[in-house]
C-alpha positions in Angstrom: -19.3 -21.9 -9.0 -15.9 -23.1 -10.1 -13.0 -23.0 -7.7 -10.3 -22.9 -10.4 -9.6 -20.1 -12.9 -6.3 -21.0 -14.4 -4.9 -18.7 -17.0 -6.6 -15.5 -15.8 -4.8 -12.3 -15.2 -5.3 -10.1 -12.1 -4.1 -6.7 -11.1 -4.1 -5.9 -7.3 -3.7 -2.4 -6.1 -2.6 -2.3 -2.4 -0.8 -5.7 -2.9 1.7 -4.8 -0.2 -1.0 -4.5 2.5 -2.6 -7.2 4.6 -5.5 -8.0 2.2 -3.3 -7.7 -0.9 -0.9 -10.3 0.3 -3.6 -12.8 1.2 -5.4 -12.1 -2.1 -2.2 -12.6 -4.1 -1.7 -16.0 -2.4 -5.4 -16.9 -3.1 -5.2 -16.1 -6.8 -1.8 -17.8 -7.3 -3.3 -21.0 -5.8 -6.0 -20.8 -8.5 -3.5 -20.5 -11.4 -3.7 -16.7 -12.0 -1.0 -14.5 -13.3 -0.9 -11.9 -10.6 0.4 -8.3 -11.0 0.6 -5.9 -8.1 0.5 -2.1 -8.4 3.3 -0.5 -6.3 4.1 3.2 -6.0 7.6 4.4 -6.8 9.2 5.5 -3.6 12.6 6.0 -2.0 12.1 2.8 0.1 10.5 -0.5 -0.8 7.9 -1.9 1.5 7.3 -5.3 0.2 7.6 -7.3 3.5 4.2 -8.9 3.2 4.8 -10.3 -0.3 8.6 -11.1 0.0 7.6 -14.8 0.1 6.0 -14.4 -3.3 9.1 -13.0 -5.0 9.3 -14.2 -8.6 5.7 -15.2 -8.6 4.1 -11.8 -8.7 4.7 -9.1 -11.4 5.4 -5.7 -10.0 3.8 -2.8 -11.9 4.6 0.8 -11.1 1.7 3.2 -10.7 0.0 5.6 -8.3 -3.7 6.4 -7.6 -2.7 10.1 -7.7 -1.6 9.8 -11.4 -4.2 8.9 -14.1 -1.6 8.2 -16.8 0.3 5.8 -14.6 -2.9 3.8 -14.0 -3.5 3.6 -17.8 0.0 2.3 -18.3 -0.4 -0.2 -15.5 -3.6 -1.6 -17.1 -2.0 -1.8 -20.5 1.1 -3.5 -19.1 -0.7 -6.0 -16.9 -3.7 -6.8 -19.2 -5.9 -7.9 -16.4 -9.1 -9.9 -16.6 -9.8 -8.9 -13.0 -8.8 -5.7 -11.0 -8.9 -5.7 -7.2 -8.6 -2.1 -5.8 -7.4 -2.5 -2.2 -5.3 0.6 -2.1 -6.3 3.4 0.2 -5.3 5.6 3.1 -7.2 3.2 5.4 -6.2 4.2 9.0 -9.2 6.1 10.4 -7.3 8.3 12.9 -4.9 9.5 10.2 -7.9 10.5 8.1 -8.8 13.1 10.7 -5.3 14.5 10.6 -4.9 14.3 6.8 -8.4 14.5 5.4 -7.4 15.9 2.0 -4.8 13.2 1.4 -7.4 10.6 2.4 -9.9 12.0 -0.1 -7.3 12.2 -2.9 -6.3 8.5 -2.5 -9.4 6.8 -1.1 -12.0 8.7 -3.1 -10.7 10.5 -6.2 -8.0 7.8 -6.7 -10.8 5.2 -7.2 -12.4 7.4 -9.8 -9.1 7.7 -11.7 -8.8 3.9 -11.7 -12.4 3.4 -12.9 -11.8 6.0 -15.7 -8.6 4.2 -16.7 -10.5 0.9 -16.8 -13.2 2.5 -18.9 -10.6 3.8 -21.4 -8.3 0.8 -21.8 -9.8 -2.3 -20.1 -13.6 -2.1 -20.3 -14.0 -5.9 -20.5 -12.1 -6.4 -17.2 -14.0 -7.0 -13.9 -13.3 -4.7 -11.0 -13.6 -5.2 -7.2 -13.7 -2.1 -5.0 -12.9 -2.4 -1.3 -15.8 -0.6 0.5 -16.0 -0.6 4.3 -18.4 -0.9 7.2 -17.1 2.6 8.3 -19.4 4.0 5.6 -22.4 3.1 7.9 -20.8 5.1 10.8 -23.7 6.4 12.9 -25.8 3.3 12.1 -29.5 3.6 11.2 -30.2 -0.1 11.8 -28.6 -3.1 13.3 -27.3 -5.3 11.8 -26.2 -3.4 8.8 -27.0 -4.8 5.3 -26.5 -3.7 1.7 -29.6 -1.5 1.9 -28.7 0.3 5.1 -28.2 4.1 4.6 -24.6 5.4 5.0 -23.7 8.0 7.7 -19.9 8.0 7.8 -18.2 9.5 10.9 -14.7 10.0 9.7 -13.0 11.5 6.6 -12.0 7.9 5.7 -15.7 6.8 5.8 -16.7 9.8 3.7 -14.0 9.0 1.1 -15.1 5.4 0.9 -18.8 6.4 0.4 -17.6 8.6 -2.6 -15.6 5.6 -4.0 -18.5 3.3 -3.4 -21.0 5.4 -5.4 -18.4 6.2 -8.1 -18.2 2.4 -8.6 -22.0 2.1 -8.8 -22.1 5.0 -11.2 -19.5 3.5 -13.6 -21.3 0.2 -13.5 -24.7 1.9 -14.4 -23.5 4.6 -16.7 -20.8 2.8 -18.6 -21.8 -0.9 -18.3 -18.6 -1.9 -16.5 -18.4 -5.0 -14.4 -17.6 -3.1 -11.2 -18.8 -4.1 -7.7 -18.0 -3.3 -4.1 -17.5 -5.6 -1.1 -18.7 -3.8 2.0 -16.2 -5.5 4.3 -16.5 -5.3 8.1 -13.3 -5.3 10.2 -11.0 -8.1 9.2 -7.6 -8.8 10.8 -4.7 -11.2 10.8 -1.1 -11.5 11.9 -0.2 -9.3 8.9 -2.3 -6.3 10.3 -0.4 -3.0 10.5 0.9 -2.0 13.9 -1.2 1.2 14.0 -4.5 -0.7 14.1 -6.0 -1.4 17.6 -6.2 -5.1 17.1 -2.4 -5.4 16.4 -1.7 -2.9 19.2 -3.4 -5.2 21.6 -1.8 -8.4 20.2 1.6 -6.9 20.2 1.1 -5.1 23.5 0.1 -8.4 25.2 3.1 -10.2 23.8 5.5 -7.5 24.9 4.1 -7.5 28.4 4.2 -11.3 28.6 7.9 -11.1 27.6 8.6 -8.5 30.2 9.4 -5.7 27.7 6.5 -3.5 28.8 4.1 -3.2 31.8 1.1 -1.4 30.3 -0.9 -0.8 27.1 -2.7 2.5 26.5 -5.9 2.3 24.4 -8.9 4.4 23.5 -12.5 3.4 23.7 -12.8 0.0 25.2 -16.5 -0.1 24.6 -16.4 0.2 20.8 -17.9 -2.9 19.3 -16.9 -4.3 15.9 -17.6 -7.3 13.7 -14.2 -8.9 13.4 -13.2 -11.6 10.9 -10.1 -13.1 9.3 -8.6 -11.4 6.3 -7.9 -14.7 4.6 -11.6 -15.5 4.7 -12.6 -12.1 3.3 -10.3 -12.2 0.2 -12.1 -15.4 -0.8 -15.3 -13.4 -0.8 -13.7 -10.8 -3.1 -12.8 -13.4 -5.6 -16.2 -15.0 -5.5 -17.8 -11.6 -6.3 -15.9 -11.4 -9.6 -16.9 -14.9 -10.6 -20.7 -14.0 -10.8 -22.5 -13.4 -14.1 -23.6 -10.0 -13.0 -21.9 -7.4 -10.7 -23.5 -6.9 -7.3 -22.4 -5.3 -4.0 -22.2 -7.5 -0.9 -21.8 -7.0 2.9 -19.0 -9.3 4.0 -19.1 -9.9 7.8 -19.4 -12.6 10.5 -22.7 -11.3 11.9 -21.1 -11.2 15.4 -20.0 -8.2 17.4 -17.3 -7.9 20.1 -15.9 -5.1 22.1 -12.3 -3.9 22.3 -12.5 -5.0 25.9 -13.3 -8.5 24.8 -10.4 -8.5 22.3 -8.1 -7.5 25.2 -9.5 -10.3 27.4 -8.9 -13.0 24.9 -5.4 -11.7 23.8 -4.0 -11.3 27.3 -5.8 -14.4 28.5 -4.1 -16.7 25.9 -0.7 -15.6 27.4 -1.8 -16.2 30.9 -2.3 -12.5 31.8 -5.1 -10.4 33.3 -5.8 -7.6 30.9 -7.2 -5.3 33.6 -3.9 -5.2 35.3 -2.1 -3.8 32.2 -4.6 -1.8 30.0 -5.4 1.8 30.6 -7.6 4.2 28.7 -5.7 7.2 27.2 -8.0 10.1 25.9 -5.4 10.8 23.1 -6.7 7.6 21.4 -10.4 8.6 21.4 -11.8 9.5 18.0 -13.3 13.0 17.5 -16.5 11.3 16.3 -16.8 7.7 17.5 -18.5 4.8 15.8 -19.8 2.8 18.7 -21.1 -0.4 17.1 -20.8 -2.1 13.8 -22.2 -5.6 13.0 -23.0 -6.9 9.5 -25.7 -9.1 8.0 -23.9 -11.4 5.5 -27.1 -13.2 4.4 -26.8 -12.1 0.7 -23.2 -13.3 0.5 -24.1 -16.6 2.1 -27.1 -17.2 -0.2 -25.7 -15.9 -3.5 -21.9 -16.5 -3.2 -22.0 -19.5 -0.9 -19.6 -17.7 1.4 -19.3 -17.9 5.1 -16.4 -17.1 7.5 -14.4 -20.0 8.8 -12.2 -18.5 11.6 -13.9 -17.6 14.9 -13.3 -14.4 16.8 -11.4 -16.2 19.6 -9.2 -18.1 17.1 -8.4 -14.9 15.2 -7.3 -13.1 18.4 -5.3 -16.1 19.6 -3.5 -16.4 16.2 -2.5 -12.8 16.2 -1.3 -12.7 19.8 0.5 -16.0 19.7 2.2 -15.1 16.4 3.4 -11.8 18.0 4.7 -13.8 21.0 6.6 -16.2 18.7 8.1 -13.3 16.8 9.5 -11.8 20.1 11.0 -15.1 20.9 12.7 -15.1 17.5 11.0 -18.1 16.1 9.1 -16.4 13.3 
């Protein structure tokens, strides 16, 4: 499979997020013309792609608005579409389930329909998620594992996943989904537990705080690095035929283990500083997720490169340097 694709055009929704920024870098390195879909708003939130200014085309559009998506596709003329936009924070989905459904579920259908109308020859990647498995039926989870989502976010993603399958089968579109397990980086949003831990440990090490309140320390996840996972997205759209893939490390670690590594790399004992706060417990918990990436390894030649420990250390040490003013 070729590692170069010069001259191709890509449209990324959610380009201002963690995955979008890494994917933009990934595609630019391969000679793509990259456009990013950005909503019109009173404030611009382009921090993660500021270093790409002048190299990425900004296209205005919104997953709430069908006509804006049609215009964005006409303007950007993509060979490849990467839909990474979503209301992706699980706790927020319990508080705002209708908004989550509008963006994360129905918004994907709007994009697929726009693609069918004006860009049917393009190839589309849909960001599915391990949260679709929820109350898991088997371990590890693979492409054939039944879905049982345990949050409005997971429910919305199941809708979007099957909408993508439907447009592929009913309309012949090249549309596929990556069922990505948890993937993190120093660009992770502050509301996610991994960044809460990394930032909390750095602040405690700097003497700015003394404790960190978290929810379920026993929850176990399959954590990888976002930079590795965007490579898998790209590989999926280079295949001859569209197919869905689980993208994961195949390892599971607890929130407690994440704390141990994060605090430990700064010379701290996490037990002294971390406390459980019931406010951060989910109404319906997903206790353990771990993926089987065998299909991706065999058919895409993909495997993760960054270990769990290296990921946690990178996030925590980056936060510590930021506090010291060196980043």
